[in-house]
N, C-alpha and C positions, 0 to 999 in steps of 0.2 A: 634479713632472713638468711639463715645458713642454707647453702645450696643442698647439702646432703647431711641429714641428721645421723650422727655417729651412734647415738644411743636411743633408738626408738622405743626400746623396752621400758625406759624410764618413764616415758609418757603414758604407756599403757598399764604398767605394773605398779607404779607408785601412786599414792593417794593423798596422804596428809602433808601438812606443812613440815612436820618432823621428818617424814620420809624423804622429802626433797632436800632438806638441810643435811641429813645424814648422807644421802647419795652424793650430793655436791661436795661435801667434805672428802668423801672417798675418792672422787675423781681428782680433786686438787692434790691430795696426798700421792695418788698414783702418778700424777704428772710431774711431781717434784717442783711445783711452782715456787717462785720467790714471793714472800709477803713483806710488805714494808711501805705500802701506800694507803695507810689508814687502818690496817690490821696487821698482826704479826703471826698469825697461825691459820691453819686451814678451816677450823671450826668457825672462828669469828668471821672469816671472809665468806664462808658458806651462808651463815646466818644473815650477814649484811646483804649479800646478793639476793637471796630469796625474799627478804623483807622489802628491799627496794623495788624489785620487780612487781611485787604485790601491793605496793603503795601502803605499806603498814609501818607503824612507828617502830623505831629501832630498840626502844626500851622494853624489857621484860616480855619477850614473845611467848613465854612458856604457856600462857593461858590459851594461846591459839594453836599449840602444837598439833592437836587432833583435828583441826579444821581441814576439810577436804577441798582439794583444788579442782578447778575445771580443766578440761583437756587443753584449752587455749593457754591457761596460766602455766601449766606444766610445760607446754611446748616452748613458751617464752623463756622459762628458766633454763631448760635443757639447751636451747640455742645459745643463750648467754654463757653458760658453763662451757660449751664447746668453743666459743670464741676466746674465752679466758684461757683455756688450756692450749688451744692450737696456735693462737696469735700472741700469747703472753702479754696482752694488753692489760694495764692496771684496771681493776674493777671500776674505779671512779670514772674512767673515761667511757666505759661501756654503759654506765647508768647515768652519766653526766651529773653525778652527785657525790659530794664528799662532806664529811662532818669535821668541824673544828670548834673547840670550846662549847660543844653541845649545840652548835648552830649548823644548819644546812647551807651548802654553797654549791652553785653551779660550777662545774669544771669541764674543760675539754683539753685537747692537746696543745692549746696555745699557752697553757700555764702548768706549773708543777702541781702535783697533787698535794694538798695541805697535809703536813705531818710534823710541824715544828714543835719542839718542847716549849716554845713561847706560850703555848696554850696553858700550861701549868702556871707560868708566871702571871698571865692575865687573870686567871681564876683567883690568884693570890694577890692581885693588885700591885704586883712588883714589890711587895714587902720582902725584906726590910729596907731595901734601897730607897724607895720613894715613901716619904712620910707626909706627902701632900697629894692633892688631886691635881693632876696636870691640866693646864688650860689648853695646851697645844701639844699634839702628838704627831710624829712623822713615822710612817711605815715605809721604810726604804726597801726597794725591790719587792713591791707589793704583790705581784702576780695576780692571784684571784681576789685580792683585797681581804682575805680571811682575817689576817692580823689586824688590819685597819678597822674592819667592821667589829671584830671582837673588842678592840680597844674602845670603840664608840659605845658599845654596850657596857663596858666596864666603868667608863667615866662619862656619864650621860651629858655633862656640860662641856666636854672637850671638843675642840675642832681637830679633825684628823686629816692629814694630807697623805694620800696613797700614791707613792712615786714609783714609776718603772720606766725603763728605757724603751720597752717594747709596746708599740701601738696595739698589737694583737692582744697582749696581756691586759692592757688597759680597757679594751672592749669587754673582756670577761669581768674585770673588776667593776666596770660600770653596771653590768647586768646584776651583779650581786649587791652593789650599793642600792640600786633601785628596788630590787626584790626585798631588801631589808628596810626600805623606806628611810634611808639615811642620806638622801641627796643634799640635804641642807647642812650636814655636818661632816661628811666624808667626801673628800675632793680628789679625784684621780688627776695626776699631773704627769705628763711625759717629761722626763729629765734624765740625763746621764749623771747619775748620783745627784750632787747638789747643784749642778750647772744652771738649772733654770729656776732655782728657788730664791734668787735675789738675796735680800737681807733677812728673810724669814727666820725666826728663831723658835725653838721648841723646848718645852720642859722635858720631853722624853723622845729620844730617837730609838726606834726598834729596827734593826737591820738584819735581814735574812738574805744576804747576797749569794750569788754563785760562789761556791768554795771548794768544789771537788778538784783535787790536783790531778796532774796528767796520769800518774800511775793508777789512781783509783778510777779515773774515767775509763781506762783500758780494761778494768776488771769488773765494771758494773754489770749486774744481771740484765737479761734481755728486757725486762719490764721497764727499766730506766730509759731505754733507747726510744720509747714512745713519748718521753717528755722532751720539752724544748732544750736543746743543748745550751742555749743562751742562759738558761736558768740554773745550770749545773756547773759547767766548766769554768775554771778561773786560773788557767795557766799552770806552770810547772809546779808551783807550791800551793796553789789554791787561794792565794792572797792578792790577786791582781786588783780587786776592788777595795779590799780592806785597808790598804795603805792610804788611799784617798779618803775613805770613811774616817779614819783616825786623824789624818792631817787637817782636814777641813771642818771637822766636827765642832771645834770651839767657836767657829764663826756662826754656827747654826744652833747652838745650845744657849738657853738662858743661863743666868748665873747659878741657878739651882739645878740645872739640867743634868741628865744622865744619858749615856750612850750604852746600848746593849746590842751586841753583835753575835750572830751564830756563825761559827766557822767549822763545826763538825770535826772530822778527823784532821783538818788542817791546824788544829790547836797546837800540834807539835811544832809546826813551822812558826806559829806565832811566838811560842816560848823561845825559840831559837833566835828569831829576828828582833824581838822586843823584850830582852831579858830584864831591862830596868823599868819597863812600863808597869805601873801598879794595877794590874788587872785582877779582878775578882772572878774566878771561875765558878759557875753555878752548879749546884747539885740538884738533881730532879728525882722526886719520889717515884714518878711514873716512867722513868727511863729517858735517856737522852744525854748528850754531852757536847762539849765544844761551844758553850755560850759564855761570853764574858761581859762584865759590866765595868764601866769606868765613869767617874764624874767629870764634868767639865773642868772643875778646879784642878783635878789631877792631870788631865790632858794638857791644860795650859802650862802647868808647872813642868811637865815632861818636855814639851816642845821648846819651852824657854831654856831649859837645861841643855837640850840638844843644840840649840842655836848659840848658846854661850860658850 
């Protein structure tokens, strides 16, 4: 509960669902918040906040716009808006809920808020790169396990390993795995990248490692500082983990396997350091950049060339 309510008139003067959404949007715009943890504008974030507080579905709320709220419900919304504005905490941490691939996930400050463009790839079954149904999938740096769980829904017969170095993150991952009833197909594994995976091979490796370089870390909006730094920072050029992901991937991919890695703004460093590596950079209809794909065959050929 907020010690002192900043906007008591909102509780007394506003009445409908739409009233609260409009008022929330105004407060967000007034405060100059940063959006980028599930929404990218004040209206969408306002709608998301109000619907989550009221335990209403996120889809098509217009039919409920004129519904009147109780004093208790309005108070809950206003208190949450106040925390979002004053503390700059991402909304997903305030409600402990985020959405990815149309699926709900529990999140808290032990994991990053899901927002990867891999969602679009999963919806499209990773076409045109994958022309088969993968039997084994690795979600590297899994965090909340949102990618691993979405992959399990995408390919109902696949086994999915959800790997992270952080025991705290894996606790959150396990909450989500159990919530989605996937305990027999999605397996959380603590490992420093491939270190604890033995000889396991995968048809598909999806990696969303920390990739924020030192310069970008220094410039991040306040909202990002509520997220675990372990999931963001990756050294001077943002590629601390990517080198190992590329070097050791052939040992953990099947003959038909593909590696997909998100590096965000650090793609410029990738292109500088690996000019001869035949990477395919993905385009996204719904926004996002800095994701590349490469086959095991191309990786093997590249590393053999480097060794020769």
